C-alpha positions in Angstrom: -37.6 75.2 45.1 -39.8 76.9 47.7 -43.5 76.3 47.6 -46.3 78.7 48.3 -48.4 78.0 51.4 -50.6 79.9 53.8 -49.4 82.0 56.7 -51.2 79.6 59.1 -48.7 76.9 58.2 -45.5 79.0 58.9 -43.7 78.1 62.1 -42.2 80.6 64.6 -38.8 81.9 63.5 -39.6 81.4 59.8 -39.8 84.2 57.3 -42.1 84.6 54.3 -43.1 87.0 51.5 -46.9 87.6 51.0 -48.0 86.4 47.6 -51.7 87.2 47.9 -54.8 87.4 50.1 -57.8 85.2 49.4 -60.4 87.1 51.4 -63.4 89.4 50.9 -63.1 93.1 50.3 -63.4 94.2 54.0 -60.9 91.7 55.3 -58.5 92.4 52.4 -58.7 96.1 53.3 -58.0 95.4 56.9 -55.0 93.3 56.1 -53.6 96.0 53.8 -54.1 98.6 56.5 -52.1 96.4 58.9 -49.2 96.3 56.3 -50.0 92.8 55.1 -49.9 93.2 51.3 -48.4 91.3 48.4 -44.7 91.7 48.4 -44.4 92.4 52.2 -41.9 90.3 54.1 -42.8 89.0 57.5 -41.5 87.0 60.3 -43.6 84.7 62.4 -42.7 85.3 66.1 -45.2 83.1 68.0 -48.2 80.8 67.6 -50.6 80.8 70.5 -51.8 77.4 71.9 -55.2 75.9 71.2 -55.6 77.4 67.8 -55.0 80.9 69.0 -53.6 83.8 66.9 -50.2 84.1 65.3 -47.9 87.0 66.3 -46.0 88.3 63.2 -43.6 91.1 62.5 -44.0 93.1 59.3 -41.3 95.8 59.0 -41.1 97.3 62.5 -44.7 96.5 63.4 -45.8 93.4 65.4 -49.4 92.3 65.0 -51.6 89.4 66.0 -53.6 87.5 63.3 -56.4 85.0 63.9 -55.6 81.6 62.5 -58.7 81.8 60.2 -57.4 85.0 58.7 -53.8 83.6 58.4 -55.3 80.7 56.4 -56.4 83.3 53.8 -52.9 84.8 53.3 -50.7 83.0 50.7 -47.0 83.3 51.4 -43.7 81.9 50.1 -41.3 80.9 52.8 -37.7 81.8 52.5 -34.5 81.4 54.6 -33.1 84.2 56.7 -34.6 87.2 58.3 -36.6 90.0 56.7 -34.7 92.8 55.0 
């Protein structure tokens, strides 16, 4: 059984489905505007060194997310690539 975790914990090459966002109203709105909403599938492409941002692909869009923001996004990892 797969467990829910935060986006910050996902390693490059791993896929996940967003389960929820534990953030204030403004940050939640920003995430939704970027395409990061519950039910969205994503792929972690890269993690920058020294606690830098994560590069993720949501649909056809690639975005950078600060680690602190990624820690507020709950995801469920799954095998395979996004559909």
